[in-house]
LONUTI-929143 format. One record per residue: x, y, z of N, C-alpha, C in turn. Coordinates in nm, 4 decimals, padded with zeros to 6 digits, always signed. Layout:
BEGIN
<r <X Y Z> <X Y Z> <X Y Z>>,
...
//
This chain:
BEGIN
<r <-01.1809 -00.3354 +05.2277> <-01.0905 -00.4359 +05.2337> <-01.1243 -00.4806 +05.1081>>,
<r <-01.0440 -00.5241 +05.0234> <-01.0521 -00.5949 +04.8926> <-01.1016 -00.7309 +04.8926>>,
<r <-01.2170 -00.7831 +04.7924> <-01.2326 -00.9040 +04.8184> <-01.2163 -00.9475 +04.6703>>,
<r <-01.2004 -01.0919 +04.6448> <-01.2079 -01.1664 +04.5195> <-01.3175 -01.1348 +04.4610>>,
<r <-01.4088 -01.0891 +04.4956> <-01.5502 -01.1007 +04.4096> <-01.5258 -00.9467 +04.3444>>,
<r <-01.4778 -00.8390 +04.4251> <-01.4685 -00.7062 +04.3791> <-01.3673 -00.7153 +04.2780>>,
<r <-01.2438 -00.7611 +04.2943> <-01.1438 -00.7590 +04.2107> <-01.1966 -00.8281 +04.0897>>,
<r <-01.2664 -00.9637 +04.0497> <-01.2963 -00.9981 +03.9412> <-01.3921 -00.9369 +03.8908>>,
<r <-01.4879 -00.8506 +03.9338> <-01.5922 -00.7668 +03.8841> <-01.5318 -00.6469 +03.7889>>,
<r <-01.4073 -00.5962 +03.8884> <-01.3531 -00.4805 +03.7977> <-01.2863 -00.5382 +03.6765>>,
<r <-01.2340 -00.6518 +03.6795> <-01.1694 -00.6914 +03.5754> <-01.2406 -00.7429 +03.4661>>,
<r <-01.3758 -00.7821 +03.5221> <-01.4892 -00.8218 +03.4004> <-01.5316 -00.7101 +03.3470>>,
<r <-01.5491 -00.5827 +03.4188> <-01.5681 -00.4771 +03.3741> <-01.4748 -00.4016 +03.2672>>,
<r <-01.3681 -00.4109 +03.2957> <-01.2756 -00.3613 +03.2058> <-01.2433 -00.4605 +03.0733>>,
<r <-01.2802 -00.5820 +03.0985> <-01.2685 -00.6543 +02.9604> <-01.4023 -00.6365 +02.8760>>,
<r <-01.5192 -00.5952 +02.9119> <-01.6196 -00.5719 +02.8379> <-01.6013 -00.4120 +02.7979>>,
<r <-01.5306 -00.3392 +02.8468> <-01.5215 -00.1939 +02.7964> <-01.4157 -00.2176 +02.6683>>,
<r <-01.3296 -00.2941 +02.7058> <-01.2262 -00.3113 +02.5582> <-01.3000 -00.3756 +02.4671>>,
<r <-01.3962 -00.4922 +02.4706> <-01.4441 -00.5585 +02.3896> <-01.5311 -00.4553 +02.3376>>,
<r <-01.6245 -00.3647 +02.4225> <-01.7315 -00.2606 +02.3195> <-01.6579 -00.1793 +02.2682>>,
<r <-01.5053 -00.1120 +02.3084> <-01.4580 -00.0227 +02.2210> <-01.4193 -00.1011 +02.0781>>,
<r <-01.3686 -00.2321 +02.0720> <-01.3013 -00.3049 +01.9638> <-01.4180 -00.3178 +01.8561>>,
<r <-01.5447 -00.3294 +01.9440> <-01.6513 -00.3570 +01.8235> <-01.7106 -00.2234 +01.7538>>,
<r <-01.6868 -00.0975 +01.8602> <-01.7334 +00.0215 +01.7831> <-01.6423 +00.0858 +01.6899>>,
<r <-01.4989 +00.0324 +01.6848> <-01.3898 +00.0625 +01.6066> <-01.4010 -00.0227 +01.4752>>,
<r <-01.4595 -00.1124 +01.4889> <-01.4430 -00.2065 +01.3541> <-01.5835 -00.2067 +01.3034>>,
<r <-01.6934 -00.1593 +01.3475> <-01.8061 -00.1341 +01.2796> <-01.8227 -00.0711 +01.1559>>,
<r <-01.7760 +00.0268 +01.1542> <-01.7542 +00.1238 +01.0269> <-01.6707 +00.0186 +00.9238>>,
<r <-01.5860 -00.0561 +00.9390> <-01.5161 -00.1340 +00.8370> <-01.5969 -00.2585 +00.7929>>,
<r <-01.6824 -00.2811 +00.8640> <-01.7358 -00.4294 +00.8461> <-01.7870 -00.4467 +00.6951>>,
<r <-01.8307 -00.3492 +00.6468> <-01.8870 -00.3380 +00.5151> <-01.7817 -00.3430 +00.4042>>,
<r <-01.6836 -00.3103 +00.4454> <-01.5376 -00.2734 +00.3380> <-01.4976 -00.4068 +00.3087>>,
<r <-01.4764 -00.5080 +00.3860> <-01.4435 -00.6211 +00.3232> <-01.5002 -00.7161 +00.2104>>,
<r <-01.4430 -00.7571 +00.1044> <-01.4820 -00.8203 +00.0186> <-01.3812 -00.9155 -00.0327>>,
<r <-01.4370 -01.0544 -00.0190> <-01.3397 -01.1541 -00.0714> <-01.2919 -01.1368 -00.2232>>,
<r <-01.1334 -01.1712 -00.2246> <-01.0670 -01.1428 -00.3530> <-01.1327 -01.2369 -00.4710>>,
<r <-01.1858 -01.3656 -00.4499> <-01.2534 -01.4416 -00.5459> <-01.3970 -01.4537 -00.5655>>,
<r <-01.4740 -01.3676 -00.4693> <-01.6135 -01.3909 -00.4621> <-01.6675 -01.3222 -00.6025>>,
<r <-01.7982 -01.3364 -00.6372> <-01.8694 -01.2797 -00.7251> <-01.9204 -01.1315 -00.6736>>,
<r <-01.8954 -01.0373 -00.7510> <-01.9177 -00.8972 -00.7164> <-02.0388 -00.8604 -00.7243>>,
<r <-02.1330 -00.9502 -00.7752> <-02.2941 -00.9477 -00.7720> <-02.3289 -00.8252 -00.9162>>,
<r <-02.2611 -00.7386 -00.9369> <-02.2854 -00.6388 -01.0488> <-02.2868 -00.6894 -01.1720>>,
<r <-02.2505 -00.8342 -01.1917> <-02.2425 -00.8610 -01.3509> <-02.1248 -00.8519 -01.4099>>,
<r <-02.0104 -00.8304 -01.3463> <-01.8669 -00.8166 -01.4280> <-01.8257 -00.9275 -01.3932>>,
<r <-01.7090 -00.9385 -01.4590> <-01.6181 -01.0901 -01.4481> <-01.5678 -01.0700 -01.3144>>,
<r <-01.5444 -01.2174 -01.2558> <-01.5027 -01.2324 -01.1252> <-01.3529 -01.2372 -01.1612>>,
<r <-01.2700 -01.2569 -01.0746> <-01.1239 -01.2482 -01.0551> <-01.0970 -01.4186 -01.1516>>,
<r <-01.1633 -01.4923 -01.0927> <-01.1423 -01.6343 -01.1313> <-01.1455 -01.6495 -01.2901>>,
<r <-01.2431 -01.5579 -01.3591> <-01.2551 -01.5199 -01.5159> <-01.1704 -01.4852 -01.5755>>,
<r <-01.1128 -01.3588 -01.5271> <-00.9903 -01.2893 -01.5536> <-00.8954 -01.3670 -01.5740>>,
<r <-00.8390 -01.4543 -01.4652> <-00.7469 -01.5280 -01.4525> <-00.7516 -01.6478 -01.5385>>,
<r <-00.8694 -01.6932 -01.5756> <-00.8457 -01.8134 -01.7007> <-00.8577 -01.7564 -01.8294>>,
<r <-00.8851 -01.6420 -01.8415> <-00.8466 -01.5988 -01.9794> <-00.6866 -01.5651 -02.0220>>,
<r <-00.5977 -01.6193 -01.9436> <-00.4503 -01.5661 -01.9516> <-00.3930 -01.7121 -02.0355>>,
<r <-00.3153 -01.6940 -02.1289> <-00.2746 -01.7847 -02.1800> <-00.1163 -01.7964 -02.1438>>,
<r <-00.0774 -01.9578 -02.0859> <+00.0609 -01.9358 -02.0705> <+00.1302 -02.0332 -02.1792>>,
<r <+00.2013 -01.9728 -02.2687> <+00.2716 -02.0520 -02.3497> <+00.3945 -02.1145 -02.2977>>,
<r <+00.4297 -02.2242 -02.3493> <+00.5772 -02.3110 -02.3270> <+00.6754 -02.1994 -02.3081>>,
<r <+00.7796 -02.2183 -02.2491> <+00.8755 -02.1156 -02.2127> <+00.9752 -02.1617 -02.3477>>,
<r <+01.0425 -02.0518 -02.3897> <+01.1408 -02.0670 -02.4906> <+01.2870 -02.1054 -02.4123>>,
<r <+01.3021 -02.2391 -02.3991> <+01.4291 -02.2725 -02.3636> <+01.4680 -02.4073 -02.4199>>,
<r <+01.5953 -02.4376 -02.4262> <+01.6665 -02.5322 -02.4997> <+01.5962 -02.6725 -02.4636>>,
<r <+01.5453 -02.7416 -02.5422> <+01.5003 -02.8815 -02.5236> <+01.6173 -02.9959 -02.4854>>,
<r <+01.5844 -03.0547 -02.3630> <+01.6591 -03.1528 -02.3171> <+01.7444 -03.0969 -02.2076>>,
<r <+01.7468 -02.9471 -02.2061> <+01.8227 -02.8847 -02.1004> <+01.7581 -02.9032 -01.9731>>,
<r <+01.8315 -02.8852 -01.8413> <+01.7721 -02.8911 -01.7228> <+01.6314 -02.7779 -01.6880>>,
<r <+01.7001 -02.6524 -01.7518> <+01.5745 -02.5414 -01.7378> <+01.4472 -02.5684 -01.8343>>,
<r <+01.4499 -02.6998 -01.9363> <+01.3613 -02.7098 -01.9945> <+01.2233 -02.7929 -01.8936>>,
<r <+01.2964 -02.8622 -01.8188> <+01.2037 -02.9365 -01.7240> <+01.1679 -02.8368 -01.6379>>,
<r <+01.2587 -02.7415 -01.5564> <+01.2077 -02.6568 -01.4846> <+01.1074 -02.5733 -01.5521>>,
<r <+01.1176 -02.5232 -01.6710> <+01.0430 -02.4329 -01.7367> <+00.8912 -02.5113 -01.7463>>,
<r <+00.8804 -02.6194 -01.7626> <+00.7686 -02.7203 -01.7700> <+00.7103 -02.7237 -01.6222>>,
<r <+00.7459 -02.7156 -01.5316> <+00.7151 -02.7354 -01.3707> <+00.6580 -02.6075 -01.3564>>,
<r <+00.7098 -02.4895 -01.3688> <+00.6762 -02.3590 -01.3615> <+00.5360 -02.3332 -01.4461>>,
<r <+00.5499 -02.3557 -01.5639> <+00.4184 -02.3612 -01.6528> <+00.2909 -02.4311 -01.6125>>,
<r <+00.3153 -02.5606 -01.5530> <+00.2218 -02.6354 -01.5218> <+00.1440 -02.5874 -01.3864>>,
<r <+00.2646 -02.5573 -01.3029> <+00.2080 -02.5081 -01.1668> <+00.1425 -02.3924 -01.1609>>,
<r <+00.1711 -02.2881 -01.2635> <+00.0896 -02.1792 -01.3035> <-00.0277 -02.1972 -01.3608>>,
<r <-00.0478 -02.2688 -01.4523> <-00.1663 -02.3025 -01.4989> <-00.2717 -02.3710 -01.4190>>,
<r <-00.2162 -02.4594 -01.3520> <-00.2990 -02.4920 -01.2370> <-00.3394 -02.3986 -01.1382>>,
<r <-00.2679 -02.3305 -01.0916> <-00.3209 -02.1820 -01.0004> <-00.4287 -02.0936 -01.0694>>,
<r <-00.3832 -02.0710 -01.2175> <-00.4838 -01.9984 -01.2970> <-00.6209 -02.0445 -01.3178>>,
<r <-00.6003 -02.1693 -01.3904> <-00.7345 -02.2394 -01.4079> <-00.7786 -02.3339 -01.3040>>,
<r <-00.7106 -02.4162 -01.2453> <-00.7464 -02.5451 -01.1579> <-00.7386 -02.6499 -01.2578>>,
<r <-00.7332 -02.6131 -01.4069> <-00.7517 -02.7447 -01.4779> <-00.6433 -02.7251 -01.6056>>,
<r <-00.6466 -02.7978 -01.7004> <-00.5257 -02.7803 -01.8016> <-00.5545 -02.6783 -01.9040>>,
<r <-00.6698 -02.6301 -01.9253> <-00.6944 -02.5238 -02.0128> <-00.8125 -02.4282 -01.9548>>,
<r <-00.7900 -02.2959 -02.0066> <-00.8745 -02.2103 -01.9499> <-00.9739 -02.1604 -02.0654>>,
<r <-01.0216 -02.0321 -02.0102> <-01.0906 -02.0000 -02.1335> <-01.0399 -01.9145 -02.2662>>,
<r <-01.1119 -01.8737 -02.3541> <-01.0391 -01.8372 -02.4538> <-00.9714 -01.6890 -02.4115>>,
<r <-00.8343 -01.7207 -02.4711> <-00.7321 -01.6328 -02.4184> <-00.7569 -01.4895 -02.4813>>,
<r <-00.7623 -01.3970 -02.3631> <-00.7578 -01.2453 -02.3799> <-00.5972 -01.2013 -02.3486>>,
<r <-00.5254 -01.2627 -02.2777> <-00.3979 -01.2347 -02.2515> <-00.3205 -01.3124 -02.2652>>,
<r <-00.1763 -01.3078 -02.2955> <-00.0733 -01.4021 -02.2955> <+00.0502 -01.3667 -02.2055>>,
<r <+00.0623 -01.4742 -02.1177> <+00.1869 -01.4555 -02.0373> <+00.3167 -01.5103 -02.0730>>,
<r <+00.4399 -01.4411 -02.1326> <+00.5799 -01.4882 -02.1534> <+00.6445 -01.4842 -02.0184>>,
<r <+00.7530 -01.5656 -02.0418> <+00.8572 -01.5831 -01.9139> <+00.9682 -01.6192 -01.9591>>,
<r <+01.0637 -01.5666 -01.9102> <+01.2239 -01.6109 -01.9126> <+01.2847 -01.6525 -01.8008>>,
<r <+01.3138 -01.7571 -01.7846> <+01.4007 -01.7810 -01.6360> <+01.5352 -01.8157 -01.6530>>,
<r <+01.6241 -01.7952 -01.5328> <+01.7322 -01.8303 -01.5017> <+01.7612 -01.8988 -01.3745>>,
<r <+01.8708 -01.9758 -01.3969> <+01.8949 -02.0818 -01.2862> <+02.0242 -02.0561 -01.2215>>,
<r <+02.0384 -02.0687 -01.1086> <+02.2072 -02.0944 -01.0702> <+02.2037 -02.1788 -00.9249>>,
<r <+02.2896 -02.2156 -00.8874> <+02.3394 -02.3503 -00.7742> <+02.4525 -02.2679 -00.7224>>,
<r <+02.4855 -02.2762 -00.5885> <+02.5873 -02.2462 -00.5344> <+02.5909 -02.3256 -00.3809>>,
<r <+02.7199 -02.3712 -00.3773> <+02.7492 -02.4252 -00.2441> <+02.7732 -02.3301 -00.1477>>,
<r <+02.6941 -02.3750 -00.0220> <+02.6857 -02.2698 +00.0944> <+02.7920 -02.3211 +00.1712>>,
<r <+02.7970 -02.4550 +00.2181> <+02.8833 -02.5395 +00.2924> <+02.9608 -02.6277 +00.2445>>,
<r <+03.1067 -02.5996 +00.2546> <+03.1785 -02.7390 +00.1656> <+03.2516 -02.7950 +00.3129>>,
<r <+03.2721 -02.9395 +00.2755> <+03.3360 -03.0256 +00.3852> <+03.4907 -03.0227 +00.3707>>,
<r <+03.5415 -02.9600 +00.5026> <+03.7017 -02.9301 +00.4831> <+03.7716 -03.0613 +00.4365>>,
<r <+03.7452 -03.1999 +00.4415> <+03.8045 -03.3059 +00.4195> <+03.7982 -03.3575 +00.3112>>,
<r <+03.7039 -03.3253 +00.2530> <+03.6624 -03.4105 +00.1211> <+03.6581 -03.2904 +00.0107>>,
<r <+03.6534 -03.1564 +00.0382> <+03.6395 -03.0550 -00.0215> <+03.4690 -03.0648 -00.1427>>,
<r <+03.3970 -03.1177 -00.0972> <+03.2533 -03.1367 -00.1513> <+03.1464 -03.0708 -00.0484>>,
<r <+03.0645 -03.0127 -00.1288> <+02.9467 -02.9431 -00.0732> <+02.8431 -03.0385 +00.0173>>,
<r <+02.8058 -02.9846 +00.0964> <+02.7032 -03.0480 +00.1978> <+02.5911 -02.9942 +00.2135>>,
<r <+02.5814 -02.8413 +00.1916> <+02.4490 -02.7382 +00.1791> <+02.4629 -02.6761 +00.0307>>,
<r <+02.3740 -02.6750 -00.0458> <+02.4039 -02.6048 -00.1690> <+02.2430 -02.5149 -00.1697>>,
<r <+02.2659 -02.4257 -00.2563> <+02.1555 -02.3283 -00.2443> <+02.1080 -02.3359 -00.4188>>,
<r <+01.9884 -02.3254 -00.4159> <+01.9643 -02.3198 -00.5576> <+01.8359 -02.2083 -00.5880>>,
<r <+01.8373 -02.1445 -00.6925> <+01.7902 -02.0301 -00.7189> <+01.7287 -02.0071 -00.8773>>,
<r <+01.5983 -01.9525 -00.8900> <+01.5552 -01.9252 -01.0089> <+01.5003 -01.7703 -01.0155>>,
<r <+01.5250 -01.7279 -01.1168> <+01.5292 -01.5925 -01.1541> <+01.4317 -01.5748 -01.2682>>,
<r <+01.3173 -01.5255 -01.2499> <+01.1997 -01.5145 -01.3858> <+01.1628 -01.3634 -01.3966>>,
<r <+01.1571 -01.3693 -01.5193> <+01.0675 -01.2398 -01.5811> <+00.9496 -01.2620 -01.6378>>,
<r <+00.8774 -01.1911 -01.6429> <+00.7484 -01.2291 -01.7052> <+00.6913 -01.0798 -01.7634>>,
<r <+00.5853 -01.1147 -01.8834> <+00.5322 -00.9990 -01.9618> <+00.3834 -01.0661 -01.9413>>,
<r <+00.2832 -00.9823 -01.9154> <+00.1421 -00.9960 -01.9590> <+00.0922 -00.9164 -02.0749>>,
<r <+00.0905 -00.9968 -02.1880> <+00.0570 -00.9220 -02.3273> <-00.0878 -00.9333 -02.3144>>,
<r <-00.1625 -00.8145 -02.3980> <-00.3138 -00.7954 -02.4300> <-00.3032 -00.8667 -02.5755>>,
<r <-00.3583 -00.9739 -02.5858> <-00.3881 -01.0602 -02.7439> <-00.4382 -00.9720 -02.8195>>,
<r <-00.5390 -00.8752 -02.8295> <-00.5996 -00.7985 -02.9005> <-00.4971 -00.6862 -02.9490>>,
<r <-00.4480 -00.6331 -02.8708> <-00.3587 -00.5150 -02.8938> <-00.2320 -00.5389 -02.9338>>,
<r <-00.1617 -00.6427 -02.8642> <-00.0331 -00.6665 -02.8327> <+00.0432 -00.5956 -02.7633>>,
<r <-00.0557 -00.5015 -02.6776> <+00.0301 -00.4255 -02.5899> <+00.0578 -00.5061 -02.4196>>,
<r <+00.1931 -00.4634 -02.3842> <+00.2239 -00.5060 -02.2765> <+00.1721 -00.4640 -02.1622>>,
<r <+00.0994 -00.4978 -02.0757> <+00.0115 -00.4291 -01.9866> <+00.0832 -00.4742 -01.8485>>,
<r <+00.1845 -00.5442 -01.8441> <+00.2006 -00.5819 -01.7091> <+00.3516 -00.6335 -01.7369>>,
<r <+00.4517 -00.5847 -01.6443> <+00.5793 -00.6600 -01.6557> <+00.6325 -00.6792 -01.4850>>,
<r <+00.7090 -00.7931 -01.4679> <+00.7500 -00.7894 -01.3416> <+00.8909 -00.8850 -01.3541>>,
<r <+00.9300 -00.9074 -01.2365> <+01.0406 -01.0014 -01.2129> <+01.0180 -01.0757 -01.0602>>,
<r <+01.0380 -01.1842 -01.0551> <+01.0453 -01.2576 -00.9514> <+01.1461 -01.3707 -00.9249>>,
<r <+01.1846 -01.3944 -00.7886> <+01.3089 -01.5008 -00.7911> <+01.2724 -01.5881 -00.6497>>,
<r <+01.3418 -01.7148 -00.6579> <+01.3053 -01.8108 -00.5276> <+01.4496 -01.8725 -00.5185>>,
<r <+01.4797 -01.8539 -00.3724> <+01.6039 -01.9411 -00.3727> <+01.5717 -02.0328 -00.2446>>,
<r <+01.6015 -02.1498 -00.2593> <+01.5681 -02.2651 -00.1543> <+01.7286 -02.3153 -00.1340>>,
<r <+01.7392 -02.3734 -00.0185> <+01.8566 -02.4417 +00.0108> <+01.8116 -02.6125 +00.0462>>,
<r <+01.9008 -02.6848 +00.0271> <+01.9288 -02.8197 +00.0318> <+02.0249 -02.9084 +00.0973>>,
<r <+02.0192 -02.9952 +00.1703> <+02.1282 -03.0945 +00.2216> <+02.1679 -03.1846 +00.1519>>,
<r <+02.2834 -03.2024 +00.1421> <+02.3450 -03.3403 +00.0645> <+02.3761 -03.4295 +00.1674>>,
<r <+02.2913 -03.5368 +00.1657> <+02.2871 -03.6752 +00.3305> <+02.3967 -03.7592 +00.2933>>,
<r <+02.5074 -03.6754 +00.3054> <+02.6538 -03.7820 +00.2920> <+02.7077 -03.7804 +00.1598>>,
<r <+02.8352 -03.7731 +00.1333> <+02.8917 -03.7741 +00.0308> <+02.9135 -03.8930 -00.0451>>,
<r <+02.8719 -04.0254 -00.0103> <+02.8909 -04.1456 -00.1163> <+02.7048 -04.1655 -00.1580>>,
<r <+02.6455 -04.0937 -00.1050> <+02.4912 -04.1040 -00.1741> <+02.4708 -04.0035 -00.2756>>,
<r <+02.5372 -04.0205 -00.3905> <+02.5042 -03.9462 -00.4899> <+02.3747 -03.9596 -00.5797>>,
<r <+02.3092 -04.0370 -00.5580> <+02.1583 -04.0448 -00.5896> <+02.0809 -03.9550 -00.5145>>,
<r <+02.0989 -03.9581 -00.4001> <+02.0379 -03.9061 -00.2735> <+02.0783 -03.7362 -00.3055>>,
<r <+02.1599 -03.6873 -00.3184> <+02.2119 -03.5961 -00.3935> <+02.1454 -03.5126 -00.4843>>,
<r <+02.1170 -03.6213 -00.6272> <+02.0495 -03.5749 -00.7016> <+01.8775 -03.5370 -00.6992>>,
<r <+01.8366 -03.6468 -00.5980> <+01.7083 -03.6337 -00.5805> <+01.6811 -03.4995 -00.4848>>,
<r <+01.7829 -03.4682 -00.3820> <+01.7743 -03.3411 -00.3211> <+01.7490 -03.2129 -00.4060>>,
<r <+01.8452 -03.2091 -00.5049> <+01.8667 -03.1178 -00.6015> <+01.7388 -03.0997 -00.6596>>,
<r <+01.6801 -03.2171 -00.7072> <+01.5438 -03.2168 -00.7863> <+01.4313 -03.1539 -00.7173>>,
<r <+01.4150 -03.1927 -00.5959> <+01.3224 -03.1697 -00.5186> <+01.3307 -02.9962 -00.4728>>,
<r <+01.4471 -02.9442 -00.4671> <+01.4909 -02.8043 -00.4456> <+01.4339 -02.7409 -00.5843>>,
<r <+01.4630 -02.7986 -00.7052> <+01.3983 -02.7261 -00.8438> <+01.2524 -02.7210 -00.8235>>,
<r <+01.1915 -02.8521 -00.7924> <+01.0255 -02.8225 -00.7857> <+00.9799 -02.7378 -00.6627>>,
<r <+01.0617 -02.7133 -00.5576> <+00.9967 -02.6193 -00.4695> <+01.0168 -02.4756 -00.4911>>,
<r <+01.1424 -02.4666 -00.5892> <+01.1694 -02.3285 -00.6473> <+01.0300 -02.3002 -00.7415>>,
<r <+01.0226 -02.4072 -00.8368> <+00.9130 -02.3481 -00.9246> <+00.7914 -02.3585 -00.8779>>,
<r <+00.7671 -02.4106 -00.7486> <+00.6163 -02.3471 -00.7102> <+00.6326 -02.2617 -00.6322>>,
<r <+00.7374 -02.2130 -00.6127> <+00.7617 -02.0605 -00.5208> <+00.7211 -01.9328 -00.6532>>,
<r <+00.7849 -01.9732 -00.7661> <+00.8016 -01.8915 -00.8689> <+00.6316 -01.8822 -00.9217>>,
<r <+00.5837 -01.9731 -00.9610> <+00.4428 -02.0030 -00.9860> <+00.3541 -01.9132 -00.8906>>,
<r <+00.3487 -01.9372 -00.7597> <+00.2744 -01.8697 -00.6610> <+00.3200 -01.7322 -00.6540>>,
<r <+00.4396 -01.6697 -00.6966> <+00.4628 -01.5323 -00.6954> <+00.4172 -01.4585 -00.8069>>,
<r <+00.3980 -01.5287 -00.8926> <+00.3619 -01.4704 -01.0558> <+00.1911 -01.4697 -01.0325>>,
<r <+00.1219 -01.6036 -00.9902> <-00.0182 -01.6137 -00.9750> <-00.0563 -01.4799 -00.8829>>,
<r <+00.0049 -01.4496 -00.7546> <-00.0392 -01.3417 -00.6650> <-00.0183 -01.2227 -00.7291>>,
<r <+00.0830 -01.2035 -00.7942> <+00.1267 -01.0740 -00.8794> <-00.0054 -01.0621 -00.9792>>,
<r <-00.0628 -01.1281 -01.0544> <-00.1431 -01.1415 -01.1683> <-00.2897 -01.1220 -01.0840>>,
<r <-00.3286 -01.2079 -00.9604> <-00.4433 -01.1699 -00.9232> <-00.4456 -01.0334 -00.8577>>,
<r <-00.3468 -00.9615 -00.8067> <-00.3593 -00.8228 -00.7546> <-00.3395 -00.7294 -00.8680>>,
<r <-00.3095 -00.7624 -00.9786> <-00.3360 -00.6727 -01.0888> <-00.4587 -00.6597 -01.1440>>,
<r <-00.5187 -00.7993 -01.1465> <-00.6788 -00.7864 -01.2106> <-00.7665 -00.7530 -01.0994>>,
<r <-00.7261 -00.7682 -00.9415> <-00.8382 -00.7358 -00.8717> <-00.8433 -00.5637 -00.8354>>,
<r <-00.6984 -00.5128 -00.8777> <-00.7259 -00.3688 -00.8860> <-00.8074 -00.2980 -00.9966>>,
<r <-00.7913 -00.3663 -01.0710> <-00.8651 -00.3312 -01.1945> <-00.7646 -00.2942 -01.3062>>,
<r <-00.7904 -00.3082 -01.4278> <-00.7211 -00.2537 -01.5336> <-00.7593 -00.0847 -01.5734>>,
//
């Protein structure tokens, strides 16, 4: 006859077996984990040291244009992610970027023929150039697409603010993508 105690004991034994198997399988990998931003202990520069040695010059966009504001947003966000401050170490690398933007209407109101949902996108190309040699060591492209709602057709200032918030979100995403790519490049070793 089955009792509750016997069933509970069997389930506990199975759980302990599974736990022991998981520990046994993960034990050989325990020494392989190394935090990306940690000091390696061998005196070599850390990932943070390598990232602070990247100079981010202003983007080459026409002054007073909408892309000028976006270029400043991307540059500021990227510099904060790389350095954590306004300036880094003496530059060993220079990161040059070009951007293009696009806006499209996703949903249009049938009665007013005005958009109610729009999509905003940024495409960015970047090159990491070694300052000493002038050699390009990394090239890449990234993009960001964000959508935003227009809260009513008579609220034109709300539409402008929603568009600007979408630009800021897309700029942050571009900076995050580039920072992640640079970190993985330097972590893998040049």
